Structures are given as C-alpha cells and as structure tokens.
C-alpha positions as CSV (number, residue, x, y, z in Angstrom):
1,M,9.8,80.7,36.5
2,E,12.0,82.0,33.7
3,K,11.4,80.8,30.1
4,A,14.5,78.7,30.0
5,Q,13.7,77.0,33.3
6,L,10.1,76.5,32.1
7,E,11.2,74.7,29.0
8,Q,13.8,72.7,30.9
9,E,11.0,71.4,33.2
10,V,8.6,70.7,30.4
11,Q,11.3,68.6,28.7
12,R,12.2,66.8,32.0
13,Q,8.6,65.8,32.5
14,L,8.2,64.7,28.9
15,S,11.3,62.6,29.1
16,I,9.9,60.7,32.2
17,L,6.5,60.3,30.7
18,R,7.7,59.0,27.3
19,R,9.4,56.0,28.7
20,G,7.6,52.8,27.7
21,T,4.7,54.5,25.9
22,A,3.3,53.1,22.7
23,E,1.7,56.3,21.4
24,I,0.9,59.8,22.5
25,V,-1.8,61.9,20.6
26,S,-0.3,64.3,20.6
27,E,3.1,64.9,22.2
28,D,3.0,68.5,21.2
29,G,-0.4,68.8,22.9
30,L,1.0,67.2,26.0
31,A,4.0,69.6,26.1
32,A,1.6,72.5,25.8
33,K,-0.6,71.2,28.6
34,I,2.4,70.7,30.9
35,R,3.6,74.2,30.0
36,R,0.2,75.8,30.9
37,S,0.1,73.7,34.1
38,L,3.5,75.0,35.2
39,V,2.6,78.6,34.4
40,S,-0.8,78.5,36.1
41,G,0.1,76.2,39.0
42,K,-3.0,74.1,38.1
43,A,-2.3,70.4,38.0
44,L,-3.3,68.4,34.9
45,R,-6.3,66.1,35.3
46,V,-5.2,62.7,34.3
47,K,-8.0,60.2,33.8
48,L,-8.1,56.4,33.9
49,G,-11.4,54.6,33.5
50,A,-11.8,51.1,34.8
51,D,-14.8,48.8,34.6
52,P,-14.6,46.6,37.6
53,S,-15.6,43.5,35.7
54,A,-12.6,41.5,37.1
55,P,-11.3,42.5,40.5
56,D,-7.9,40.9,40.3
57,L,-5.2,43.1,38.9
58,H,-2.1,41.8,37.2
59,L,1.2,43.2,35.9
60,G,-0.5,44.2,32.7
61,H,-2.6,46.6,34.7
62,A,0.5,47.8,36.5
63,V,1.9,49.1,33.3
64,V,-0.8,51.8,33.1
65,L,-0.9,52.3,36.9
66,D,2.8,53.0,37.0
67,K,2.4,55.7,34.4
68,L,-0.4,57.2,36.5
69,R,2.0,57.2,39.5
70,Q,4.6,59.1,37.4
71,F,2.0,61.8,36.7
72,Q,1.2,62.0,40.4
73,D,4.9,62.2,41.3
74,L,5.2,65.1,38.8
75,G,2.5,67.0,40.7
76,H,-0.6,66.2,38.6
77,Q,-4.0,65.0,39.7
78,V,-5.1,61.5,38.9
79,V,-8.9,61.0,38.3
80,F,-9.7,57.3,38.7
81,I,-13.1,56.6,37.3
82,I,-14.9,53.4,38.3
83,G,-17.3,52.6,35.5
84,D,-20.2,51.5,37.7
85,Y,-22.6,52.7,35.0
86,T,-20.7,51.5,31.9
87,A,-20.1,48.1,33.6
88,R,-23.8,47.6,33.0
89,I,-23.0,47.5,29.3
90,G,-19.5,46.0,29.4
91,D,-16.6,47.3,27.3
92,P,-16.6,45.5,24.0
93,S,-13.0,46.5,23.2
94,G,-11.1,43.6,21.7
95,R,-14.0,41.3,22.2
96,S,-15.6,39.0,19.6
97,K,-18.9,38.9,21.3
98,T,-21.2,40.8,23.7
99,R,-20.0,41.0,27.3
100,P,-22.6,40.2,30.0
101,P,-23.6,43.2,32.2
102,L,-22.8,43.1,35.9
103,S,-25.1,43.5,38.8
104,G,-24.8,46.4,41.3
105,E,-23.6,44.0,44.0
106,Q,-20.9,42.6,41.7
107,I,-19.7,46.1,40.8
108,D,-19.5,47.2,44.4
109,A,-17.6,44.1,45.5
110,N,-15.2,44.3,42.6
111,A,-14.6,48.0,43.1
112,K,-13.6,47.4,46.8
113,T,-11.1,44.7,45.8
114,Y,-9.9,46.8,43.0
115,F,-8.8,49.7,45.2
116,E,-7.1,47.4,47.7
117,Q,-4.8,46.5,44.9
118,V,-4.6,49.9,43.0
119,Y,-3.2,51.6,46.1
120,R,-0.2,49.3,46.1
121,I,0.9,51.6,43.2
122,L,-1.1,54.9,43.4
123,D,-0.9,57.4,46.2
124,P,-4.4,57.4,47.7
125,Q,-3.9,61.0,48.9
126,K,-3.4,62.2,45.3
127,T,-6.1,60.1,43.7
128,E,-9.6,61.5,43.0
129,V,-12.0,58.6,42.8
130,R,-15.3,59.1,40.8
131,Y,-18.1,56.8,39.7
132,N,-19.5,57.6,36.3
133,G,-23.0,56.9,37.5
134,E,-22.7,60.3,39.0
135,W,-23.3,62.0,35.6
136,L,-24.5,59.2,33.3
137,S,-27.4,58.3,35.4
138,R,-28.7,61.9,35.3
139,L,-28.8,62.2,31.5
140,T,-32.3,62.4,30.1
141,F,-33.3,60.3,27.1
142,E,-33.3,63.5,25.1
143,E,-29.7,64.3,26.2
144,I,-28.6,60.8,25.3
145,I,-30.2,61.1,21.8
146,R,-28.3,64.5,21.3
147,L,-25.1,62.9,22.4
148,A,-25.6,60.0,19.9
149,S,-26.4,62.5,17.2
150,R,-22.8,63.9,17.3
151,F,-21.4,60.7,15.7
152,T,-22.2,58.5,12.8
153,I,-22.7,54.7,12.6
154,Q,-19.8,54.7,10.1
155,Q,-17.5,56.3,12.7
156,I,-18.4,53.7,15.3
157,L,-18.0,50.8,12.8
158,E,-14.4,52.0,12.2
159,R,-13.5,50.5,15.5
160,D,-11.6,47.4,14.8
161,D,-13.6,45.0,17.0
162,F,-17.0,46.3,15.7
163,S,-15.7,46.1,12.1
164,K,-14.6,42.5,12.4
165,R,-17.9,41.5,14.0
166,Y,-19.9,43.3,11.4
167,H,-18.0,41.8,8.4
168,G,-18.0,38.4,10.1
169,Q,-21.7,38.6,10.5
170,V,-21.3,38.3,14.3
171,P,-24.1,40.1,16.2
172,I,-23.5,43.6,17.5
173,F,-26.2,44.8,19.8
174,F,-27.3,48.4,19.6
175,H,-26.5,49.2,23.2
176,E,-22.8,48.3,22.6
177,F,-22.5,51.4,20.4
178,F,-23.2,53.5,23.5
179,Y,-20.1,52.3,25.3
180,P,-17.5,54.5,23.5
181,L,-20.0,57.5,23.7
182,M,-20.3,57.0,27.5
183,Q,-16.5,56.7,27.9
184,A,-16.1,59.9,25.9
185,Y,-18.7,61.7,28.0
186,D,-16.7,60.7,31.1
187,S,-13.8,62.8,29.8
188,V,-16.2,65.8,29.3
189,A,-17.7,65.3,32.8
190,V,-14.3,65.4,34.6
191,Q,-12.7,67.8,32.1
192,A,-9.8,65.4,31.5
193,D,-6.5,66.8,30.2
194,V,-5.0,63.4,29.6
195,E,-6.5,59.9,29.4
196,L,-4.4,56.8,30.0
197,G,-5.0,53.2,28.8
198,G,-3.8,50.5,26.6
199,T,-3.4,50.7,22.8
200,D,-6.8,48.8,22.5
201,Q,-8.5,52.0,23.8
202,K,-7.3,54.3,21.1
203,F,-10.6,54.6,19.3
204,N,-12.4,55.5,22.5
205,F,-9.8,58.1,23.4
206,L,-9.9,59.8,20.0
207,L,-13.7,59.9,20.2
208,A,-13.5,61.6,23.6
209,R,-11.1,64.2,22.1
210,E,-13.6,64.9,19.4
211,L,-16.5,65.2,21.8
212,Q,-14.5,67.6,24.1
213,E,-13.8,69.9,21.2
214,Q,-17.5,69.8,20.1
215,V,-18.5,71.0,23.6
216,G,-15.8,73.7,23.8
217,Q,-13.2,71.9,25.9
218,V,-9.6,71.5,25.0
219,A,-9.1,68.0,23.7
220,Q,-7.4,65.6,26.0
221,V,-4.1,64.0,25.2
222,A,-4.6,60.3,24.4
223,F,-1.8,58.4,26.2
224,M,-1.5,54.8,25.2
225,M,0.6,52.2,26.8
226,P,1.7,48.9,25.2
227,I,-0.2,45.7,26.0
228,L,2.0,43.6,28.2
229,P,2.5,40.0,26.8
230,G,1.6,37.2,29.2
231,L,3.9,34.5,30.5
232,D,3.4,32.5,27.3
233,G,5.0,35.3,25.2
234,V,2.2,35.1,22.7
235,H,-1.1,36.5,24.1
236,K,-1.7,39.6,26.2
237,M,-1.5,39.0,29.9
238,S,-5.0,37.8,31.0
239,K,-6.4,36.0,34.0
240,S,-8.7,34.1,31.7
241,L,-5.8,32.7,29.7
242,G,-3.8,31.8,32.8
243,N,-0.7,33.6,31.6
244,Y,-0.7,36.4,34.3
245,V,1.2,37.5,37.4
246,G,-1.3,39.0,39.9
247,I,0.0,42.0,41.8
248,A,-1.6,40.5,45.0
249,E,0.1,37.1,44.6
250,S,2.6,35.8,47.1
251,A,6.2,36.7,46.7
252,V,7.1,33.1,46.0
253,D,4.5,32.8,43.2
254,M,5.4,36.2,41.7
255,Y,9.1,35.5,41.6
256,G,8.6,32.0,40.2
257,K,6.2,33.2,37.5
258,C,8.6,35.9,36.4
259,M,11.4,33.3,36.1
260,S,9.2,31.4,33.7
261,I,8.9,34.1,31.0
262,P,10.5,33.5,27.6
263,D,13.9,35.3,27.3
264,G,12.4,37.5,24.6
265,L,10.1,39.1,27.1
266,M,12.9,40.3,29.4
267,E,13.4,43.7,27.6
268,P,9.7,44.8,27.7
269,Y,9.3,43.6,31.2
270,F,12.5,45.4,32.4
271,T,11.3,48.6,30.6
272,L,7.7,48.5,31.7
273,L,7.8,47.0,35.1
274,T,11.1,48.3,36.7
275,G,12.7,51.6,37.2
276,I,16.0,50.6,35.7
277,P,17.2,53.4,33.4
278,E,16.8,52.6,29.7
279,P,20.5,52.7,28.9
280,E,21.1,50.0,31.6
281,V,18.3,47.9,30.2
282,E,19.9,48.2,26.8
283,G,23.2,47.1,28.3
284,I,21.7,44.0,30.0
285,M,20.0,42.9,26.7
286,A,23.1,43.6,24.7
287,G,25.0,41.4,27.2
288,V,22.4,38.6,26.9
289,A,22.7,38.8,23.1
290,D,26.5,38.6,23.0
291,G,26.8,36.0,25.7
292,S,28.5,38.2,28.3
293,V,25.3,38.1,30.5
294,H,23.7,34.8,31.1
295,P,19.9,34.9,30.5
296,M,19.2,33.2,33.9
297,V,21.2,35.9,35.7
298,A,19.3,38.7,33.9
299,K,16.0,37.0,34.6
300,K,16.7,36.6,38.3
301,R,17.4,40.3,38.5
302,L,14.1,41.0,36.7
303,A,12.2,38.6,39.0
304,F,13.8,40.2,42.1
305,L,13.0,43.7,41.0
306,V,9.3,43.0,40.2
307,T,8.8,41.0,43.4
308,E,10.6,43.7,45.5
309,R,8.1,46.3,44.2
310,F,5.1,44.5,45.8
311,H,6.7,42.6,48.7
312,G,9.8,44.6,49.7
313,T,13.5,43.7,49.6
314,E,13.1,41.0,52.3
315,G,10.2,39.4,50.6
316,A,12.0,39.3,47.3
317,A,15.1,37.9,48.8
318,A,13.2,35.2,50.5
319,A,11.4,34.3,47.3
320,Q,14.7,34.1,45.4
321,A,16.2,31.9,48.1
322,N,13.1,29.6,47.9
323,F,13.4,29.4,44.1
324,E,17.1,28.5,44.3
325,N,16.5,26.0,47.0
326,V,13.6,24.2,45.2
327,F,15.2,24.2,41.8
328,S,18.9,24.3,42.3
329,K,19.9,23.1,45.7
330,R,17.7,20.0,46.3
331,A,16.6,21.5,49.6
332,S,15.0,19.4,52.2
333,T,11.3,19.6,52.3
334,A,8.5,18.6,54.7
335,S,7.2,16.3,52.0
336,A,9.8,13.5,52.0
337,D,8.5,11.8,48.8
338,I,9.3,14.9,46.6
339,V,12.4,14.1,44.5
340,Y,14.9,16.7,43.3
341,E,17.5,15.6,40.7
342,D,20.4,17.3,39.0
343,V,20.8,15.7,35.6
344,T,22.9,16.4,32.5
345,L,21.5,17.1,29.1
346,P,21.8,13.9,26.9
347,A,24.8,14.2,24.6
348,E,22.6,13.8,21.5
349,F,21.2,17.2,22.1
350,A,24.5,19.0,22.8
351,G,24.9,22.1,20.8
352,S,21.2,22.3,19.8
353,P,19.4,25.6,20.5
354,E,16.3,23.7,21.6
355,V,14.8,20.2,21.9
356,A,11.3,18.8,21.6
357,I,9.8,18.2,25.1
358,I,8.8,14.7,24.3
359,D,12.3,13.7,23.0
360,L,13.9,15.3,26.1
361,L,11.6,13.5,28.6
362,F,12.2,10.1,26.9
363,S,16.0,10.6,26.6
364,L,16.3,11.6,30.3
365,G,14.5,8.3,31.1
366,V,11.8,10.0,33.2
367,V,9.1,8.4,31.1
368,R,9.0,4.8,29.7
369,S,7.7,5.8,26.3
370,K,7.0,8.8,24.2
371,S,3.3,7.9,24.5
372,E,3.6,8.3,28.2
373,A,5.2,11.7,27.7
374,R,2.3,12.8,25.5
375,R,-0.2,11.7,28.1
376,L,1.7,13.6,30.9
377,I,1.7,16.8,28.8
378,Q,-2.0,16.5,28.0
379,Q,-2.8,16.0,31.6
380,G,-0.9,19.1,32.6
381,G,1.9,17.1,34.4
382,I,4.9,18.9,32.8
383,E,6.2,22.3,33.7
384,I,9.3,24.2,32.3
385,E,10.6,27.0,34.5
386,G,7.3,27.0,36.4
387,Q,5.1,27.3,33.3
388,R,2.8,24.4,32.4
389,V,3.5,22.8,29.0
390,A,0.2,22.4,27.1
391,D,1.5,21.6,23.6
392,I,3.0,18.2,22.8
393,G,5.1,19.9,20.1
394,F,6.6,22.3,22.7
395,Q,10.3,23.1,22.1
396,V,12.5,23.5,25.2
397,S,15.0,26.3,24.9
398,L,18.6,25.3,25.8
399,D,20.0,28.8,25.9
400,H,20.4,28.8,29.7
401,S,21.5,26.3,32.4
402,P,20.0,24.7,34.3
403,V,16.6,24.1,32.7
404,H,14.1,23.6,35.5
405,M,11.4,21.0,35.0
406,R,8.6,19.4,37.0
407,V,7.5,15.9,35.9
408,G,4.3,14.8,37.6
409,K,3.5,16.2,41.0
410,K,6.6,15.3,43.0
411,R,9.6,15.1,40.7
412,F,11.8,18.2,40.0
413,L,14.7,18.2,37.6
414,A,17.5,20.7,37.1
415,V,18.8,19.8,33.6
416,N,22.4,21.1,33.2
417,V,23.2,22.3,29.7
418,C,26.8,22.2,28.7
419,H,27.5,25.0,26.1
C-alpha cells in the first residue's frame, strides 16, 4: 500500500471510530496502531471486559457493543473477556458500597444469557471469547503481591468512587482495591491494543496502560463511550432504575419505550444507536428546533430505526402500527372495557409550554379531585408516552401533539394540543 493510500485508510478508520465517542486516550496512539496494523496485516486486539453480574443487556450496553462491531467490520479482532474471576469481587465503579460477589453457578448462567444477546450485535465468527480465570486463577500469592507493589494506595484512592467513599467515611474493603489491578492485568494477558468501555471506566483503563508499559508492552488505547441516559432523561440507563430498553425486549415494548423518551434525548439516541450520518442527525435536530420537523415525527423515526435493528423491518413496522392503533386510532381490542379517547387540551393551557400533571388530569375531568390525581400518581396509575409518572409535581411537555396518556389500567387518552 502506497503512503498516500495508507494515510487515507488510517483517516477513514479514524473517522468511523470517532463517531459518538466521549474520549480517546490517545487519538494519535490509535492512528499509530491502525497504521502499524495496515502495514503488518495484523489486526488490532480490541478488548471489552464484562462482569456477568446482570445478564440482561440494554441499549446502554449496545452503545459500546456497536463500537466493537465497527472495529470488527474494519478487520480488527474483538477480544471479549467474561470476568468470571473478577465477578467474585464485583466492580465497584460508580458504586457507593461494596458489591456482593457472585457464585460460580450464577456466573455461568449469566454468561450464557449474556452471549445470546451480545451476538445480536457482534459477529460471533470474529469474536474471541476469554474468561479471566484462565490467568488470574494461576497467579501465586507472591505474584499478586508483586502486582500490587507496582501501584500506590494514593493512586487507587484517586479513583472517584473510592475517593468519595473514603472522604465520606463509607467502608472500602481491602479486596476492592484489587479490582482495577485485575482488570489491568487482563489487558496484559491478552495483549490488548485497544480497550473499550464507558467513561466510568477511565481510571481502570489508564491503570492498564501504565501496567502494560511497566511490563514492556505498548500501552493500549483507552476508548471511552458516553453513558447513555435512561428513559427518564436524568439517570444513566439501568435495569435497577427501571429506565431501560432491553435489547431482547419485544418489538412493541422497544418501540413504545423509545417513543417515551424526552425530546432532549433524541440527538444522543440518534447518534449512538442508529447509523444515520451525523449531518442528517444535525438536520433533524435543527428542524425540531425551528419547528419544521415535528418532535413526534422525529421520535417515530428514531423508535423505528432502533426497533428495526433488533427485530427487522417487518417487526418495526408492526410495532409502529400497534403504537398508532393503540394511541392514535382507538383501535378495537379484545378487552372491550378498555377506553380510548381523543380529547382537546383545555383552553386554559393553550400556548403554555408545559402543564402540571395534576392540573391537567383535573381539568380534563378524568379525576374528581386533585387529591385523587395525587393518589393515582403515587399508585403508579399514570403514564405519559408510555413512561410511568412517579412525581406529583411532574410537568407534561406540550411541545408535540397528541400527548398520549394512560389513566388507571384501562383508560387511554390522546390529548390534542393546538399550537
């Protein structure tokens, strides 16, 4: 390959891999590694470590897996490490307390479920699967002590979660200090060129770079993806918080949940979860901002594209039709006592950007009193765009029409907003 062609290919790969990333340490290092790979014909070894503590993957996980797939499509080797050994400690990243260890049976069961979902995104033929018990279980106590001697307690306490717990006088157990060391050793064991993960893994990645250099390896590139906000638009997507979209969920549920996201999440969701070119994403969001593209239209496209990835075009089309039937067309249903209503936003709220959920329920006449509205919300009986309302002070956005609501178990409203 001629020099000009080589540099052109390096830049092409960098352009693809940059999309959606939060930080690369360092991009020059990545370019150098890609360049060496092209010259030598040897694929980069791109590492992702996963502790199978929770077997259900969601769209937040898909952000990192998608980037791994891009590396695969560019001809590089993905090394997927199941942390069967580190799961016995539990990754304390972002945690305010010690995580309980998993049993061997739990780890095996979770790992099996994990890969059934991972291979919805990754190419199994281009994925090298390793368990870190292969090397960690063989370390002698003397070797572990020598590994620990390469770093100071002050370095480990620089990690944000450890620092907060230390200064907050929250217990940190000694064994937790070994987690970042073990993850760093994984990179040495598989001779990783690149390691992928979320921004919450930065400390671990940089520690691995330092350890690799200490043992004579070329430091890996730390490739960090942004943390995907959950459906609430506040916290990171998490099963425990209930604000997630599982990649193994039904097409109907996946589409409906995507339709429930706040408008402010559309841009990161388009960028991180679809293959739409960035200029096109910018155009969609500019249209939403200036009113030439209705937020509901943009959100339907987003929901369709995300659902199509995991359920195909037919599945996505069926899910979209179901959504429109249930919320927009008052479709017939097997349950005759379910009520669908098209209503108009009360005139008192006309022109307002948002309205308090309690005031809206009372003005629509669907509750007899504001006290009843509060009780319904506290009991989980109110949903807006498929998302349960938990806060009695919730403000309903009126920037799209209709606004879809569920009141109780069997009453569905399409509130038409006149702009």
